[in-house]
C-alpha positions in Angstrom: 60.1 95.7 106.6 58.2 94.2 109.6 58.9 94.9 112.9 60.5 92.1 113.8 63.2 92.1 111.0 63.9 95.8 111.6 64.9 94.8 115.3 67.2 92.0 114.0 68.4 94.0 111.2 69.2 96.7 113.9 70.8 94.1 116.0 73.3 92.7 113.4 74.3 96.2 112.7 75.1 97.0 116.4 76.8 93.6 116.7 79.0 94.6 113.1 79.9 98.0 114.8 80.8 96.6 118.1 83.3 94.0 116.2 84.7 96.8 114.3 85.2 99.2 116.8 86.4 97.7 120.0 85.3 99.6 123.1 88.0 101.8 125.1 91.5 101.5 125.2 91.3 97.2 124.8 93.8 97.8 121.9 96.5 99.6 124.1 99.8 97.5 124.8 100.3 96.0 128.4 103.0 97.7 130.5 105.0 95.9 132.4 107.0 97.2 135.1 109.5 95.3 137.5 110.4 97.1 140.5 114.4 95.9 141.5 115.2 98.9 144.4 115.0 102.6 144.7 114.5 104.4 141.8 115.3 101.0 139.4 113.1 99.3 137.3 112.3 97.5 133.9 110.1 98.7 132.0 108.4 96.1 129.3 105.7 96.6 126.4 105.7 93.8 124.0 109.2 93.1 122.5 110.8 96.5 123.8 112.7 96.6 127.2 114.2 98.9 129.2 115.8 99.3 131.9 115.9 102.5 134.2 118.4 103.1 137.3 119.1 99.4 137.8 122.5 99.1 137.7 123.9 99.9 140.9 125.2 96.9 143.7 126.7 99.4 146.2 124.2 101.9 147.4 123.5 104.7 149.9 122.9 102.5 153.1 119.6 104.6 153.3 118.4 102.7 150.4 118.0 99.6 149.3 120.3 97.8 146.1 119.1 95.1 143.5 119.3 91.6 145.5 122.1 89.6 144.5 120.1 87.2 142.3 119.1 90.1 140.3 122.6 91.2 140.0 123.6 88.0 138.5 120.3 87.9 136.4 121.5 91.2 135.0 125.0 90.5 134.0 123.9 87.2 132.5 121.2 88.4 130.7 118.7 85.8 132.3 114.8 86.5 132.1 113.4 88.4 132.8 116.6 90.9 131.8 117.1 88.8 128.7 116.7 90.7 125.1 117.1 94.2 127.0 117.0 97.0 124.0 118.1 99.8 126.2 119.4 101.2 129.7 118.7 104.6 131.1 120.9 106.1 133.6 119.5 109.4 135.5 122.6 110.4 137.5 125.9 108.9 138.5 125.1 108.5 142.7 126.0 104.9 143.9 121.9 104.5 145.0 120.8 104.7 140.7 124.4 104.0 139.2 127.7 101.9 139.9 130.1 102.8 136.8 131.7 99.9 137.1 128.7 97.3 137.1 127.1 98.9 134.3 130.6 98.7 132.7 130.3 94.8 133.1 126.6 94.6 132.5 127.4 96.2 128.8 130.5 94.4 128.2 128.3 91.2 128.6 125.2 91.7 127.3 126.3 93.2 123.6 123.1 93.8 121.8 122.2 96.8 125.0 122.6 100.2 124.5 123.1 103.0 127.3 122.1 106.5 127.6 123.2 108.5 130.2 125.0 112.4 130.9 128.5 112.7 130.2 129.6 112.9 134.0 128.2 108.8 134.4 129.4 108.0 131.1 133.1 109.6 131.8 132.3 107.4 135.2 132.2 104.2 133.4 134.8 104.8 130.5 137.4 104.6 133.8 136.1 101.5 135.4 135.5 99.6 131.9 138.1 97.2 130.9 137.1 97.6 127.5 136.1 100.7 126.7 136.4 100.4 122.9 134.7 97.2 123.0 131.5 98.9 124.3 131.7 102.7 123.7 130.0 102.6 120.4 126.6 101.6 122.3 127.0 104.1 124.7 125.5 107.4 124.1 126.4 110.5 126.3 124.6 113.6 126.7 126.0 117.1 128.1 122.8 119.2 128.8 122.7 122.5 130.7 119.9 122.8 133.2 116.7 123.7 131.2 117.7 121.9 127.8 116.5 118.8 126.3 117.6 116.3 123.7 116.0 113.5 121.9 117.4 109.6 121.3 115.1 107.1 118.9 116.5 103.5 119.5 114.6 101.1 117.1 110.9 101.5 118.3 111.8 103.4 121.6 112.1 107.1 121.3 113.5 108.8 124.1 113.6 112.4 125.4 115.8 113.3 127.8 115.0 116.9 130.3 118.6 118.1 132.3 117.9 119.4 135.6 119.3 120.5 138.8 119.7 117.6 141.2 117.7 117.6 144.4 119.0 120.1 146.6 119.6 122.4 143.7 123.1 120.6 143.1 124.7 121.7 139.5 126.4 118.0 140.2 125.9 115.1 139.2 123.9 115.9 136.0 120.2 115.1 136.3 118.4 113.5 133.8 114.4 113.0 133.4 113.1 110.7 130.5 110.0 110.5 128.7 109.9 107.1 126.9 107.4 106.4 124.3 106.9 103.0 122.6 104.6 100.8 121.2 101.9 103.6 121.8 102.6 103.8 125.5 104.1 106.8 127.0 106.3 106.6 130.5 108.4 109.2 132.5 111.2 108.9 134.7 111.8 111.7 137.3 115.4 110.9 138.3 116.5 113.1 141.2 115.0 116.4 140.2 115.2 119.3 142.4 111.4 118.7 142.1 110.3 122.4 141.5 106.8 123.2 140.3 108.4 126.4 137.8 110.8 124.0 136.5 108.5 121.1 135.9 105.9 123.6 134.0 108.6 124.8 131.6 109.1 121.4 130.2 106.0 121.2 128.0 105.1 117.7 129.9 101.6 119.4 130.5 100.9 118.4 126.5 101.8 114.8 127.0 99.6 112.2 127.8 101.1 110.0 130.3 100.6 106.4 130.8 102.9 106.4 133.8 104.8 108.8 135.7 107.4 107.4 138.3 108.5 109.9 140.3 109.9 110.4 144.4 107.5 108.7 147.0 106.9 112.4 148.8 105.6 114.3 145.8 101.7 113.4 146.6 102.5 114.7 149.8 103.8 118.1 149.2 101.6 120.9 147.6 104.2 121.5 145.1 104.8 118.1 144.0 101.1 117.3 144.3 100.8 120.2 141.8 103.5 118.5 139.5 101.5 115.6 139.2 98.2 116.7 139.1 98.9 119.7 136.7 101.8 119.2 134.5 102.1 115.5 134.3 98.3 114.4 134.7 99.3 110.5 134.2 96.8 107.9 134.4 99.2 106.1 136.8 101.5 107.4 138.9 104.1 105.1 140.6 106.2 106.1 143.4 109.9 105.3 144.3 113.3 106.3 145.7 111.7 105.3 149.3 114.2 105.3 152.5 114.6 102.2 154.4 113.3 103.4 157.3 110.1 105.1 155.8 109.2 101.8 154.7 107.1 101.1 157.2 104.9 104.5 157.3 105.0 105.8 154.3 102.2 103.4 152.5 99.2 104.8 155.3 100.9 108.3 154.1 99.9 107.3 150.6 97.0 105.8 151.3 95.3 109.1 153.0 96.0 111.2 149.3 94.7 108.0 147.1 91.8 109.2 146.6 93.4 112.6 144.8 94.5 110.8 141.6 93.3 108.3 139.3 95.6 105.5 140.6 98.3 106.0 142.3 100.9 103.6 144.3 104.1 103.0 146.5 107.2 100.7 145.1 107.9 98.9 148.6 108.9 95.5 147.9 112.0 94.7 145.6 111.0 92.2 142.7 107.1 93.4 142.9 105.7 93.9 139.6 102.6 96.3 138.2 100.7 95.5 135.3 99.2 98.7 133.4 96.6 98.2 130.7 
């Protein structure tokens, strides 16, 4: 075989191989994250949509709530909140969850399911005008700290981790969520106690996280930084639960530690979107 023919053949083989085996993670589904307020998000991957801590309208005055326009879009199921599959509630505090608003949302959106701790569901039941109509779509979990549970909704796999609430509070019950859908994995911390030992016992270090949503102060304190770097080890870190009074100075603090992470960003502006590939 001539030298030229050998080169042509080699190039042809390389081209065929590159077409068969796409480089890197080019086939992974895109994660679209829309920030509503505080710890509230819409996470969309392909045809699946999950709302997390998004159903509240009367928060702690130290934190922002979803805008009036967004609240109306949620209740009416208008884009981007159309075709939501699942709502996850981390705990029953007014800057994360409004039982009455959640009841209205589920009543108005008949195809949506909701997962929450038992105390949050009880409050929702007490505020529902038609509980018999919605109760089959609301899933209640009563777990002790350290216990876990799993639930699959269509193509979405959920794992719940019960922790004490920040401040070592037994009540309200806090649920952290591990969400797997369309080949991607997202973690939402809720208002955990933020203790390294608790996270080390979860087994989350064995997961491959694409995105971890945690308190904004995690990378600023030693134990919080270790939780991110040694336990969660996510490809991307989204920081949340920012008090209004910290909106001006927190970005500079996060900028100072950015070099310690692959990708870390702070959610500040309501309505902002992140695209994760």
